[in-house]
N, C-alpha and C positions, 0 to 999 in steps of 0.2 A: 313179303320182303319190300322194304322201303327203297326208293330210288337212291343211287349213290351220286354224289357230287364232288367236284374238286373246286377249291377256292384258291384264287391267285391274289396275293396281297402285295402291292407295291410299297416301297418305302424310300426314305432318304437314307443313304448309306453313311450314317453317323455312328460313331462308337462301334458297337458289336454288330450292327446291321450290315449284311453283305449284299442285299439286293432284293430279288423277287422270291417271296415265300410261297410255297405250294402246300396246301393243306387238304387232307381228306375231310369233307364236310358232310355231316348227317343232318338234313333239314328236319327230320322227325324229332331229334333230340337236341338240336342246335349245338352240336359238339364239333370241335375242330381237333385234328391230329396232324401235327407237322409231318409232312412227307419228305420235303426237300427244300433247299434254298439254291436258287440259281444266282451265281455271283455276277452282278452287273452294276455299274455306277448309277445311283440315283434314279431308279425306275419308279418315279413318283406317280406316274399315270399308266394305267393298264386298260387296254381295250381289246374286246373280242370281236372278231369278224361276225357278220350276221349269221353265217352258216356254222359258226362255232369251230371251224377248222384251224383258225390261226389266231395267235395272240400277238398284240403289238404293245410296246411300251416305249417311253422316252428313256434317254440315257445321256450321259455327258457327250457322247459322240453324235447324238441326234436322235435317231429312232432305231429300234430293233424289231426284227420279225422272228416269230417262233412258229414252228409247226406243232400242233397239238396231237399227240398220239392217242390211240384208242383208250388207254387207261388214264388219260389226263395229264401225263407227263409231257414235257416240252423239249423241243430240239431247236437250238438257235439256227436260223437260216442265214441271216445277214444283218449288218448294221449299215445305216445310211446317214449321210450328212444332210442337214436341212438348210445349209448355207446361212446359219444363224445360231443363236444361243439355244440351249436345251428347251424344248417345247414344254408347255404346261397342260396341254389338252390334245387328245387324238380322236379322230372319228373316221369312219369308212363309209363308202356307198354300199348299197345292198348287194351289188354284183361283185364287190371286192376288187374293183378295178383301180380305185384311188384311195390314198391315205391323206387325210388333211390334218395339219398341225397348227396350233395356236401358240404364239410366243408372248408370254407376259413381259419378260425382261427387255426384249428388243422390239415389241410391237409388230410382230411379223406373222403373216398368214402364208402357209406353204402348202402346195398340192404336189403329191408325189404319185407316180404311177406304180401300181402293184402288178407283179408278174403273175403268170398262171399258177405258179407254185406258192403264191402268197408272199414271196420275198419282195423287198422294197426296191423299186427301180429309180428312174430319173425324176428330177424335179420338173414338173410340167408348167408350173406358174408359181409366182411368189410376189407378195406385196408387203413392203414396209410401210405401215400406217404413218401418216404425217399429221401434225397439228399439236396444239398446246391446250391442255386442260385448264381448269380454274383453281386447282388446289396445289400449292407448292409441295414438292416431294412426291407422294404416292400418285396423285392424279394430275401431275403437271405435264405428263406426256402419255403417249399411246401405250396401252397394255392390252393386248389381245388375249382374253382369258378363256374363250370358248369358241369353237367353230363347229358347225353342224349343217347338214343338209336339211332342206325343207322336206316334208313327207313325200312330195312328188319328185324330189331330187332335181328339180329344174333350177333351184337356187341354192347358194351356199351363204350361210350367215356367219359373220364374225362379230362377236361381242367384245366391244372395246371399253374396258373399265375406265381407262384414262380419259377418254373423250365423251363418256356418258352416251354412247350410241351403239346401235347394231347396224353394221353395214351389210347390205343385201346385194349379193353378186349373182348374176346369171352364170350358169355353168354349162360348159360344152363337154359332153361325155366322150366325144371323140378325141379332142385335143387335150383335155384337162385344163383348158384356159378359162379364166373368169373375167367378167366385165361388170363394173359397178352399175347396179340397177336403181338402187334407192337407199335411203338411210332412215332407220327408225330411231328417232331422237328420244332419249329418256330425260327424266328430271335432272337438272344440273346438280352435280356433286352427289348423285345417288350411287354411283359405282356399280353398274350392271355387271353381273358375275357369271352365272350359269343359266343356260336356257334349255328347255326340253319341250317337246310336243306331246299332246295327249295321244293315246293309242289310236284313236279314230282320226287323228290328223286335223281336227277342226279347231284346236286351241293350242296356244303356246303359253308357257310360264317362264318368268325371268326373275331370278333373285337379284337384289341390289345390296351389295356388300356394305356400303357406307351408310345407307339410311335404313337398312334392316327391314325390308319389306319384299313382298312378292307381287309382281304384276301379272295379271292374266289378260291375254289378248284372244280375240277370235281371229282366225286365219282364213283368208280367201286365197286359194291357190292362184287364180288368175291375177297376174301382175304382182303376186306376193304382197298382199295388203294385210297389215296388222291393225286391228281396232281394239283400243284399250277398253276392257270391261270393268276392271277392279284393281285396286291396290290395297294390300292388307299386311299389317305388321307381322313380323316373325317373333316378337318379344312380348313378355307380359307388360301390361300398362304401366306398372310401377318401376320398371327397370330403366336406369339411366347410366349404366356402366358401359365399358368398352365391349364391342361385339362386332362380328362380321357374319352376315348371312351368307352361307356358302353353297353347298350343293343341294339339289332337289331331285326327288324321285317320285314317280306316280304309280299307283297300283294298276294291275292289269285291266280292271274294270273302270278305270278313270274316276273312281269315287273318292279316293283319298290321296292327298299330296303330303310329302314329307320334306322338311327343310332343316338342315343343321345350323345351329348357332354356335360359332366359335368365339369364345369370350364368356358368354352366358353359359356355355357348355350344356346345351340342351337340344332337343328336337321339337320342332313345331309340327303338329299334325292337323290337317284341314279336311273337312268334308266338302266335297264338290257336289252341290245340289244339281241334279240332272234337269230339274224344271227351270230354275232361274239361271243356272250356270255360274253361280257365285260361290265363293269359298267361305266356309264358316270355320273359324279356328276352334278345334276341339280342345287342345291342350298344348302347353309348352312345358316339357318335363326334362329333368337331368338325364344325361347319357352315361353317368357314372364314369366319366373320363374327361380329360383335358384336351381342348381344341378338337372337337369332332369334325373331321375333315371330309368324311365320306360315309355313306351307308348303302346297304343293299337290302331290298325286300326279299324275304325268303319264299320260294315257290311252295304252294300248297298249304300255307298257313298264315295267319295274321301275325307276322313276326318280322323283325328286322335285325340286322347286325350293323353296329356303328363302329367306325374306325376313328380312334382317338389318338391323334398324332403325338401330343406332348406328354401323355401319360403312358405311352407305349403299350396300348391295349386295344383289343376288340371286345365289345360288350354286346350281349344278345338280349333281346326283349320280345315278349309277347305283347300284343296290342289289344286292348278292349275298347272298341270304337263306341259302343253304347255307354260304357262307364266313363269314357274320356280319361283313361289312364293306361300306363304301360307297366309291365312287371319284368324285372330282370330274371333270367332263367338259370344263370349259373355264374361262377366266378369269372372275372375277365380273363381273356386269352392274351398271353404276353407276346408282343411283337415290338421290336425296337423301331421307333419312329415310323409307324405305318401311315400311309396317305391315301390308299385307294384299294378297293376290293371288287372283284368280279367272280362270279361262280358259273360253273358249267356242269351239266349232267354228263356222267360217264356212260359211254356206250356199252350196252350189254351184249354178250355173245349170242 
């Protein structure tokens, strides 16, 4: 008997979309079956606690907390105000004591305390970023697009697309307060977007939305030092159209990196050489959908699910790493304006 999973798909509540979609997901066959929809306004970001007991999403009111039941269904615990506009990114610490939100529209980083039952408590610290960027319109002011802890959780990182930098804050786990420690400055007008760490915690990867490349850094925990190792494009050499390099995911063995291209409507897949620690781009191939906003790697097989916001679909692919190609496994799954996906294994009796 194959393991059973539940998939949580966030969306913008436009048209017929009502909020947070809950699917039964079979990783063996890459099939989805809609179980339920929880009505909530614009849950475009979905985050699971590290222990899998709680689900958090953004909403027009700020953030919402859900308890995940044994069968994968969810129960709303509370909603909390972030003292700003609706966030665009959420993360938690490993102990599930703090929820961190990033605000694109208001350039705000917010830390909220989490209660023992997983519900969202008080704001412990908040920072409205200040400064002017170099590009009128999109990059003329601060846009905090991603916020995450370093692997040792001594620091909190805020990726500011508008200022072309990553602010590094020291983090007090007792008070939930932050203090600016350093700034990682990116190429001007590159638009840093999403950041992740390798599973071994030794390296960091950062997409740049406006110049369409990935930067790889080595990471030294002492004093939170980032050393640039490589910059590599997310697009084919002959493409000169509009595009934004968006989200990135890494395989459990740290050997392969995935990046979505929204505009070119493709996924870029890289091989991470364990000897040189440099990325080699294997392929850039269509996701069979418009504006791929997110993707999830499927546990137990070389496959991924892509979230295509503007074509209202999820698309599933197998990956052939040696052949440098992907193969679509079935017809697209219909979801109105999907933006984010997370999956969780269902507990067995």
